[in-house]
C-alpha positions in Angstrom: -235.9 -9.1 -140.0 -232.5 -9.5 -138.8 -233.0 -12.8 -137.6 -235.1 -13.9 -140.7 -231.9 -12.4 -143.0 -229.6 -14.4 -141.1 -231.5 -17.5 -140.9 -231.7 -17.3 -145.2 -228.1 -16.5 -145.0 -227.6 -19.9 -142.7 -229.5 -21.6 -144.7 -228.0 -20.7 -148.1 -224.5 -21.7 -146.7 -225.3 -24.9 -145.4 -227.0 -26.0 -149.3 -223.5 -24.6 -150.9 -221.5 -26.5 -148.0 -223.7 -30.1 -149.1 -223.0 -29.1 -152.7 -219.2 -28.8 -152.0 -219.1 -31.7 -150.4 -220.9 -33.9 -152.7 -218.8 -32.2 -155.7 -215.5 -33.2 -153.3 -217.0 -36.9 -152.9 -217.9 -37.8 -156.5 -214.8 -36.1 -157.6 -212.5 -37.9 -155.1 -214.2 -40.9 -156.0 -213.1 -40.9 -159.4 -210.4 -39.0 -159.5 -208.8 -38.3 -155.9 -205.6 -38.9 -155.1 -206.1 -42.5 -153.2 -208.2 -43.5 -156.2 -205.1 -42.4 -158.9 -202.7 -44.7 -156.5 -205.3 -47.8 -156.2 -205.7 -47.6 -159.9 -202.3 -47.5 -160.8 -201.3 -50.6 -158.6 -204.3 -52.3 -160.2 -203.5 -51.8 -163.8 -199.5 -52.5 -163.2 -200.6 -56.0 -161.7 -202.7 -56.6 -164.7 -200.2 -55.1 -167.3 -197.7 -57.8 -165.7 -200.5 -61.0 -165.6 -201.3 -60.2 -169.1 -197.7 -59.7 -170.5 -197.4 -63.6 -169.1 -200.4 -65.2 -170.1 -199.6 -63.5 -174.0 -196.4 -64.8 -173.6 -198.1 -68.6 -172.5 -200.5 -68.5 -175.4 -197.5 -68.0 -177.8 -195.3 -70.9 -176.5 -198.8 -73.0 -176.5 -199.4 -71.9 -180.1 -196.0 -72.7 -181.6 -196.0 -76.1 -179.9 -199.6 -76.5 -181.5 -201.0 -77.2 -177.8 -203.3 -74.5 -179.1 -204.6 -73.7 -182.7 -205.3 -70.0 -182.8 -206.6 -68.0 -185.9 -204.0 -65.2 -185.8 -204.5 -62.9 -189.0 -202.4 -60.1 -187.2 -199.6 -62.5 -185.9 -200.0 -61.5 -182.0 -199.4 -65.1 -181.5 -196.2 -66.2 -183.2 -193.1 -63.8 -181.8 -192.3 -63.5 -177.7 -191.7 -60.0 -178.7 -195.2 -59.0 -179.5 -196.1 -60.1 -176.0 -195.0 -56.6 -174.8 -198.2 -55.1 -177.1 -200.6 -56.3 -174.2 -199.2 -55.0 -170.9 -198.5 -51.4 -173.5 -202.4 -51.7 -173.7 -202.9 -51.4 -169.9 -200.0 -48.8 -169.9 -202.0 -46.4 -172.4 -205.1 -47.3 -170.1 -203.5 -45.7 -167.3 -202.6 -42.9 -169.4 -205.8 -42.3 -170.2 -206.9 -42.0 -166.9 -204.0 -39.6 -166.0 -205.3 -36.9 -168.9 -208.8 -37.2 -167.1 -206.8 -36.8 -163.8 -205.2 -33.7 -165.0 -208.2 -32.1 -166.7 -209.4 -29.8 -163.6 -205.7 -29.3 -162.9 -204.2 -27.8 -166.0 -205.3 -27.4 -169.5 -201.8 -27.8 -171.2 -201.0 -30.8 -169.1 -204.2 -32.1 -170.4 -203.4 -31.3 -173.9 -200.0 -32.7 -173.5 -201.1 -36.1 -172.1 -203.4 -36.5 -175.7 -199.7 -35.9 -177.2 -198.5 -38.7 -174.9 -201.2 -41.0 -175.9 -201.0 -40.8 -179.5 -197.1 -41.1 -179.1 -197.8 -44.3 -177.2 -200.0 -45.7 -179.5 -197.0 -45.3 -182.0 -194.9 -47.0 -179.9 -197.6 -49.7 -179.8 -197.9 -50.2 -183.4 -193.7 -50.2 -183.7 -193.7 -53.7 -181.0 -196.4 -55.4 -182.8 -194.4 -54.6 -186.1 -190.8 -54.9 -185.2 -191.6 -58.7 -184.5 -192.6 -59.0 -188.5 -189.5 -57.3 -190.0 -188.2 -58.9 -193.1 -184.3 -58.7 -192.6 -183.9 -61.4 -195.6 -185.3 -58.7 -197.9 -183.7 -55.0 -198.4 -185.0 -52.9 -195.4 -186.6 -50.3 -197.4 -188.3 -52.0 -200.2 -190.6 -54.4 -197.7 -194.1 -52.4 -196.9 -193.9 -53.7 -193.5 -190.1 -52.8 -193.2 -190.6 -49.0 -194.1 -193.3 -48.6 -192.1 -191.2 -49.6 -189.0 -188.5 -47.3 -189.3 -191.3 -44.5 -190.5 -192.8 -45.1 -187.0 -189.4 -45.0 -185.6 -188.7 -41.6 -187.0 -191.9 -40.6 -186.0 -191.8 -41.6 -182.3 -188.4 -39.8 -181.8 -189.8 -36.6 -183.3 -193.3 -36.6 -181.4 -190.8 -37.3 -177.9 -189.1 -34.3 -178.8 -192.2 -32.0 -179.6 -193.8 -33.2 -176.2 -190.6 -32.0 -174.5 -190.7 -28.8 -176.5 -194.6 -28.4 -175.2 -193.9 -29.4 -172.0 -190.9 -27.1 -171.4 -192.9 -24.3 -172.7 -195.7 -24.1 -170.3 -196.0 -21.1 -168.8 -198.4 -19.9 -165.6 -200.3 -16.7 -166.8 -199.2 -13.8 -165.9 -202.1 -11.9 -166.0 -204.5 -11.4 -163.1 -207.6 -13.5 -162.8 -210.8 -13.3 -161.1 -210.2 -15.9 -158.4 -214.2 -16.6 -158.0 -214.5 -17.0 -162.2 -211.2 -19.2 -161.8 -212.9 -21.3 -159.0 -216.2 -21.5 -161.0 -214.1 -22.8 -164.1 -212.4 -25.3 -161.9 -215.3 -26.7 -160.6 -217.1 -27.0 -164.1 -213.8 -28.8 -165.4 -213.6 -31.5 -162.2 -217.7 -32.5 -162.9 -216.5 -32.7 -166.6 -213.8 -34.8 -165.7 -215.9 -36.8 -163.0 -218.3 -37.4 -165.8 -215.9 -38.4 -168.3 -214.7 -42.0 -166.5 -217.8 -43.8 -166.6 -218.4 -42.6 -170.4 -215.1 -43.9 -171.5 -215.5 -46.9 -169.1 -218.8 -47.6 -170.9 -217.5 -46.6 -174.5 -214.5 -49.0 -173.9 -217.2 -52.3 -172.6 -219.1 -51.3 -175.6 -216.2 -51.5 -177.8 -215.0 -54.8 -176.3 -218.7 -56.4 -176.5 -218.9 -55.7 -180.2 -215.8 -57.1 -180.8 -216.4 -60.0 -179.0 -219.8 -60.6 -180.5 -217.9 -60.2 -183.6 -215.4 -62.6 -183.1 -218.1 -64.8 -181.9 -220.4 -64.4 -185.2 -217.9 -65.3 -187.6 -215.4 -67.2 -185.8 -212.6 -64.8 -186.6 -211.4 -61.1 -186.5 -213.0 -59.8 -189.1 -211.2 -56.0 -188.3 -208.8 -54.5 -190.7 -205.4 -54.0 -189.5 -205.6 -50.4 -188.5 -208.4 -51.6 -185.8 -205.7 -53.5 -183.9 -204.4 -50.1 -183.0 -207.2 -47.6 -183.3 -210.2 -49.7 -181.5 -211.4 -47.1 -179.1 -208.6 -44.9 -179.3 -210.5 -43.5 -182.4 -214.1 -42.9 -180.1 -212.1 -41.6 -177.3 -210.2 -38.7 -179.2 -214.0 -37.8 -180.4 -214.8 -37.5 -177.1 -211.9 -35.5 -176.5 -212.5 -33.4 -179.1 -216.4 -32.3 -177.6 -214.6 -31.9 -174.2 -212.1 -29.7 -175.5 -214.8 -27.5 -177.7 -217.1 -27.7 -173.5 -213.6 -25.9 -172.2 -213.5 -23.7 -174.6 -217.2 -22.2 -174.3 -217.0 -22.6 -170.5 -213.5 -20.7 -170.8 -215.1 -17.6 -172.1 -216.7 -16.8 -168.5 -213.7 -17.2 -167.1 -211.5 -14.8 -169.6 -212.2 -13.1 -173.2 -208.6 -12.6 -173.6 -207.5 -13.1 -177.5 -204.8 -14.9 -177.0 -206.1 -17.2 -174.6 -208.9 -18.5 -176.6 -207.1 -18.6 -179.9 -205.0 -20.9 -178.0 -207.6 -22.9 -176.7 -209.2 -23.3 -180.0 -205.8 -24.1 -181.8 -205.6 -27.0 -179.2 -209.0 -28.0 -180.4 -208.2 -28.2 -183.7 -204.8 -30.1 -182.9 -207.0 -32.6 -181.2 -209.1 -32.8 -184.5 -206.0 -33.3 -186.7 -205.2 -36.5 -184.0 -208.7 -37.8 -184.2 -208.3 -37.7 -188.2 -204.9 -39.5 -188.1 -207.2 -42.8 -187.1 -208.8 -42.8 -190.3 -205.4 -43.1 -192.6 -202.6 -45.2 -192.5 -198.7 -45.3 -193.2 -197.2 -41.9 -194.1 -200.4 -39.8 -193.8 -201.2 -41.1 -190.6 -198.1 -40.1 -189.3 -197.5 -36.7 -190.8 -200.9 -36.0 -189.4 -200.0 -36.7 -186.1 -196.9 -34.7 -186.1 -198.6 -31.8 -188.0 -201.2 -32.0 -184.7 -198.6 -31.8 -182.2 -196.3 -29.0 -184.3 -199.4 -27.1 -184.9 -200.4 -27.2 -180.9 -196.4 -26.7 -180.0 -196.1 -23.0 -182.2 -199.5 -21.9 -180.9 -198.2 -22.3 -176.9 -195.2 -20.8 -178.2 -197.0 -17.8 -179.6 -199.3 -17.9 -176.4 -195.9 -17.8 -174.4 -194.7 -14.8 -176.2 -198.4 -12.8 -175.8 -198.2 -13.5 -172.0 -194.9 -12.5 -171.5 -195.4 -8.9 -173.2 -198.9 -8.7 -171.9 -200.1 -7.8 -175.4 -203.9 -8.2 -175.0 -204.4 -6.5 -171.4 -207.9 -5.9 -170.7 
């Protein structure tokens, strides 16, 4: 009987070891330190190469060696060439967002804030080449949008600074077994997000290319230049945030922690809605999302310090 028990225990340990090994292999393949460094180098190379290609197309277009349909004026001014490598920087930020998901919920949320801020900055790079200095700066719609985005970028940068500065570790003792299980769940979610987002990006590009071939022109509206893929990205992030909230109940049932995680979901939803608007409404929604997330985090920190919701 004793040897039978030992044998069953050994089988259980072997099975658990294999499961952990597979989990680590899958996670490291997508989100390991080596994978991160490799992806960083590849995207940096692509960003530099794309910048040179974009510049070359602009000068070929200006010299009339190429005749391009350019409804969004992406091939008229060398400044707009920054738009392309900046897009690959955004892709890397999305990867970092997923990379930090199993490690820290606040860093994960902070990365969402950084991505939407970089989208605003990318929009500035596109619009600033079309600034109308011949007219009054604040009567032209493009000029006005540029100044709105400039102000928004500064405010968003400051809010992210405050959010990062006020990120604290929990003062409460945690159940190590529950925490380990929660981290494992986050690892699997993060690992699954990589192929899902890759498929999503590929599908969006295929759809865009197919539409372009069918119509011989880019028929998407002006907002689609900045919003393509990112609208769907934040929709996925809302679902991921809800999953994390549900799984976090197994890790902790503290009121202030549940409220913080719920607040982060609301913040992500507000960012998601910002893609449905433009102009001042777009900026107000983004700033409101970050401000709400920051206030939730500040109140959460105060609750942690005072230990107001101890079990």
